[in-house]
Each structure stands twice: as C-alpha cells, then as structure tokens.
C-alpha positions in Angstrom: -15.5 -8.4 41.9 -15.6 -5.4 39.6 -11.9 -4.7 40.5 -10.9 -8.3 39.7 -12.7 -8.0 36.4 -10.8 -4.9 35.5 -7.6 -6.7 36.5 -8.4 -9.5 34.2 -9.3 -7.3 31.3 -6.0 -5.4 31.6 -4.2 -8.8 31.9 -5.9 -9.9 28.6 -4.9 -6.6 26.9 -1.2 -7.1 28.2 -1.1 -10.7 27.0 -2.4 -9.7 23.6 0.4 -7.1 23.3 3.1 -9.8 24.4 1.7 -12.2 22.1 1.8 -9.7 19.0 5.5 -9.0 19.8 6.3 -12.7 19.7 4.4 -13.5 16.5 6.8 -15.0 13.9 7.5 -13.0 10.8 7.8 -15.2 7.8 11.2 -15.1 6.2 11.2 -13.1 2.9 11.0 -15.4 -0.2 13.4 -15.1 -3.0 11.4 -13.2 -5.7 11.1 -15.1 -9.0 13.1 -13.9 -12.1 11.7 -13.0 -15.6 14.7 -12.8 -17.9 17.1 -10.3 -16.5 14.5 -8.8 -14.2 13.5 -9.9 -10.6 9.7 -9.7 -10.1 8.7 -7.9 -6.8 5.3 -7.7 -5.4 4.5 -4.1 -4.2 1.6 -2.1 -2.8 2.3 1.5 -3.8 -0.4 3.3 -2.0 -0.4 2.7 1.7 -1.4 5.1 4.6 0.3 4.8 8.0 0.5 6.0 11.5 1.0 8.7 12.7 -1.1 10.1 9.9 -4.2 8.7 8.4 -3.4 5.0 8.5 -4.0 2.5 11.5 -0.7 1.0 11.6 2.9 2.3 12.2 5.4 1.9 9.2 7.5 -0.8 10.9 4.2 -2.8 11.4 3.2 -2.2 8.1 6.4 -3.6 6.8 6.1 -6.8 8.7 2.3 -7.3 7.7 3.2 -6.5 4.0 5.9 -9.3 4.2 3.3 -11.6 5.7 1.1 -10.8 2.8 3.6 -11.8 0.2 4.9 -8.3 -0.6 8.4 -7.2 -1.2 7.8 -3.4 -1.0 5.2 -0.8 0.0 5.1 3.0 -0.5 4.1 5.1 2.5 1.6 7.7 1.0 -0.1 9.8 3.7 -2.1 12.6 2.5 0.3 15.6 1.7 2.9 14.9 4.3 5.8 12.3 5.1 5.8 12.4 8.9 5.6 8.6 9.4 8.4 8.1 7.0 10.6 10.7 9.0 9.6 8.9 12.2 10.4 5.4 10.7 14.0 6.5 10.0 14.6 7.0 13.7 13.5 3.6 14.6 16.4 1.1 14.9 14.0 -1.7 13.7 12.3 0.0 10.8 14.3 -2.2 8.2 12.4 -5.4 9.2 9.9 -6.7 6.7 9.1 -5.4 3.2 11.1 -2.5 1.8 9.6 0.9 2.6 9.5 3.6 0.0 9.3 7.3 1.0 6.2 8.7 -0.6 3.0 10.7 -0.1 -0.5 11.2 -1.7 -1.0 14.6 -3.1 -4.6 15.4 -2.3 -6.3 18.2 -4.0 -10.0 18.9 -5.0 -9.2 18.0 -8.5 -7.0 15.0 -8.5 -5.1 12.5 -6.1 -1.7 11.6 -7.0 1.0 9.2 -5.5 4.3 10.7 -5.4 6.4 7.6 -4.8 10.1 7.6 -4.1 10.4 11.4 -3.7 13.3 13.0 -1.7 10.9 15.6 -0.2 7.4 17.2 -0.2 5.6 18.2 -3.2 3.1 21.3 -3.2 -0.3 19.7 -3.8 -2.1 23.1 -4.5 -1.2 23.1 -8.3 -2.3 21.6 -11.5 -1.8 17.7 -11.9 0.7 18.4 -14.7 3.0 20.7 -12.5 2.6 18.3 -9.5 3.9 15.5 -11.6 6.9 17.7 -12.6 7.6 18.5 -9.1 7.5 14.7 -8.3 10.1 14.2 -11.0 12.4 17.1 -9.9 12.4 15.2 -6.5 13.4 11.9 -8.0 10.1 10.2 -7.9 7.4 8.8 -10.1 3.8 10.1 -10.4 1.0 7.8 -10.2 -2.7 8.7 -10.7 -4.6 7.5 -7.7 -7.8 6.1 -7.9 -8.7 8.1 -11.0 -12.4 7.5 -11.1 -15.4 9.9 -10.8 -14.5 13.3 -9.4 -11.0 12.1 -8.7 -10.2 12.0 -12.4 -11.5 15.4 -13.5 -8.2 17.1 -12.8 -6.2 15.0 -15.2 -6.1 16.8 -18.6 -3.9 15.6 -21.5 -0.9 17.5 -20.3 -1.3 15.6 -16.8 -1.5 12.3 -18.7 1.6 13.0 -20.6 3.5 13.6 -17.4 2.4 10.7 -15.4 4.4 7.5 -14.8 1.6 5.2 -13.9 -2.1 4.9 -13.3 -3.9 2.8 -10.5 -5.6 0.3 -12.9 -6.6 -2.0 -9.9 -8.0 -0.4 -6.5 -10.5 -1.6 -3.8 -13.0 0.8 -5.2 -13.5 -1.7 -8.1 -15.5 -3.7 -5.3 -16.9 -0.9 -3.2 -18.0 1.7 -5.6 -20.6 1.6 -8.4 -18.9 1.9 -11.8 -15.7 1.9 -10.1 -14.2 -0.8 -12.2 -15.5 0.7 -15.3 -14.1 4.2 -14.5 -10.6 2.9 -13.6 -10.6 0.9 -16.9 -11.6 3.9 -19.0 -9.0 6.1 -17.5 -6.3 3.5 -17.9 -7.2 3.2 -21.6 -7.3 7.0 -22.0 -3.8 7.2 -20.6 -2.5 4.2 -22.7 -3.8 6.0 -25.7 -1.3 8.7 -25.0 1.4 6.8 -23.4 1.2 3.1 -24.7 3.7 1.8 -22.1 2.4 3.7 -19.0 2.8 1.7 -15.9 -0.2 -0.2 -14.7 -0.5 0.0 -10.9 -2.4 -2.1 -8.4 -2.7 -0.5 -4.9 -4.8 -1.1 -1.7 -4.9 2.6 -0.6 -4.9 1.0 2.9 -6.1 3.2 5.7 -7.9 0.7 8.2 -9.8 -2.0 6.3 -8.8 -3.7 3.0 -5.6 -5.7 4.0 -2.2 -4.5 2.4 -1.8 -6.0 -0.9 -5.4 -6.6 -1.5 -4.6 -5.3 -4.9 -0.9 -5.2 -5.8 1.6 -4.4 -8.5 4.1 -6.9 -9.8 7.3 -5.0 -10.6 9.8 -6.2 -13.1 12.9 -4.7 -11.7 16.6 -4.7 -12.4 17.4 -5.0 -8.8 15.5 -5.3 -5.4 15.8 -1.7 -4.1 13.9 1.6 -4.3 15.7 2.7 -7.3 14.9 -0.6 -9.0 11.1 -0.2 -8.4 11.2 3.4 -9.6 13.1 2.5 -12.8 10.6 -0.3 -13.6 7.7 2.1 -13.1 9.3 4.6 -15.6 9.9 1.8 -18.1 6.3 0.6 -17.7 7.6 -2.7 -16.5 4.6 -3.5 -14.2 1.5 -5.6 -13.9 -1.5 -4.4 -11.8 -3.3 -7.3 -10.0 -6.7 -7.0 -8.5 -8.4 -8.9 -5.7 -10.1 -11.3 -8.1 -6.8 -12.4 -9.8 -7.1 -10.4 -12.8 -4.1 -8.7 -14.3 -3.7 -5.4 -16.2 -0.6 -4.4 -18.1 1.5 -5.5 -21.1 0.3 -8.9 -22.4 3.8 -10.5 -22.1 4.3 -9.4 -18.6 0.8 -10.1 -17.6 1.2 -13.8 -18.7 4.2 -14.1 -16.6 2.7 -13.3 -13.4 -0.9 -14.6 -14.1 -0.5 -17.4 -11.7 1.0 -15.4 -9.0 -1.8 -12.8 -9.2 -4.6 -15.6 -8.9 -2.6 -17.2 -6.0 -2.4 -13.7 -4.3 -6.0 -12.8 -4.9 -7.5 -11.1 -1.7 -4.0 -10.9 -0.1 -3.9 -14.2 1.8 -1.7 -14.3 5.0 1.5 -16.3 4.4 2.7 -18.6 7.3 0.3 -17.4 9.9 1.1 -18.6 13.3 -1.3 -19.4 16.2 -0.1 -16.3 18.0 -1.7 -14.0 15.5 -5.3 -14.7 16.1 -4.7 -15.4 19.8 -3.0 -11.8 20.2 -6.0 -10.2 18.6 -8.7 -12.2 20.5 -6.9 -11.3 23.9 -6.7 -7.6 22.9 -10.4 -7.4 21.9 -11.8 -9.3 24.7 -9.7 -7.1 27.2 -10.9 -4.0 25.5 -14.4 -5.1 25.6 -14.2 -5.7 29.3 -12.7 -2.4 30.0 -15.6 -0.9 28.1 -18.1 -2.5 30.2 -16.2 -2.2 33.6 -14.3 1.0 33.2 -10.5 1.3 33.0 -10.3 2.3 36.6 -12.1 2.6 39.8 -14.3 5.8 40.1 -13.2 8.2 42.8 
C-alpha cells in the first residue's frame, strides 16, 4: 500500500511537470505607442536561478509575458551566471526580452546595473560603481533606496545615477517604506529633474514578476531602446496599487495601463497552470509523508 502511494505521488509530480510544459504562453501584445515612442512594460530588478531567484531565466521570460511585461532585467547579486547560462539554451528567446544585468550589493548601497557588458566591482563607492556601469554600456539604478540601503548615495552618486526605484514591494512590506522611497526620489529629482522613475519587483520567490513595473517610452523594442529611454528619463514607475511616479505628461499617458496592471494579474491563464501546480504540490506532499523511496 505504501509503495502504491509513493508511485501515485511520483505520478502526480510527473503529471504536473508535463502539464507545465504544455501550458500555453500568451502571444506578445503589440505595445501601445505614444508619439514616436513605443511604450514597453518592464521589470528591471528580477533575480533568477541559478543564483538567488526561484526560476530560471527562460521560465521568468515566459512568466513575465504572462504578466503583461515586454522586458525584464536579470539582476542577481554581484554575478551574471544565470545570464551566461541562458545564452547557451536554444529556447532562451521565448517570452519577454531578457536584459543582462546584476545587482551590485554592498553594505552601503544596492544598485541595479542594467544592460552591462560585464561584471562591475561592488566594493567601491556608489559614484564609482555608477561610472563602472556606464563604462560597460549600462545604466545605474538605485535599488530600493530606503533606510540603510540609501546611506551610501551621496550627492556625487545621485549625480551619476540614471534612475531610482520609486516603486518597490517594500512600500507594502516595510514600515515607512513608501515614505522613504518617495523622499529619496524627490532628493534625486532635486539634483537631476529628469532622472528615470523605476518600478521593480525585486523578485526572488514571492511577489510576482511585474508586481511593480516600469513603463518605458522607447524609440524601439530592444535592449538598446530600453537603455536609451532610461538615460532620457522617459519612464514611469507603477506600483501595485495603480499609482504612477514620473513626468506628469508620461504618467498621464499610462495611468490607465498602470491601474489595469495593479498587482500583476496573469494574462490568458489556461486551466493547465493551476492543474500543474496542484499536481506537483500534492505529489510532493505525498512524498514527504511516505518517503521518496522504500527504506533498505
């Protein structure tokens, strides 16, 4: 009886995996236009496996597309291993556009190095790190600059930044998180009025990709187009409540899209998605109770 139960549990896990592979990925939507720009939805702070995130890059790309995103930045802490592995996979181009990136993580600051051509040393000042990011073709974004994570950003660092995370899940999870992010964004705008407003999920395991997001007013749908828009400050941050942050004219253009995206609802979810998850969890629960194999 116990052996039959184990076989059933393994069967459920296998069925869940098979259903997951057959889950339909919604076709990418044609992004709206605003004048000469195409408006892309992006999450520019996403952690992946192998590293400090739960999902592999190719799975994140598909999940991001299901969440209505056009692009995501892979920002593991101080390394780009998952990006390197993704380039070796023949199916890595499915789903949302992947942007090579990393999150520079030091005791004094966190900074998203988005679109870089190589690693940037993290054990240096924030201003020097931003300069290193620029040398490697990327843009420097202050990551969740609230509390202790903001103390390393002096005026020289603010002058070097291309963007600031104005919307981040800590707005909902940490006391004074919303207040601290708003104060830092206003401080940065005081020195650079057109600094890019960024909305990011900082996905590791919990908050869904796109929970907070950035609307990017790009000249073209490409990595270079996203980076150019950030440098121009042509972005709007959108939080999970549907509130926008950024230039008034651009915020007005995407206010409706931000409200519709609030909380990152799944687009075109098929029955195979919950069925796959249910099978895997039931199977794993059974294996925990019964053991994965018969004791010798």
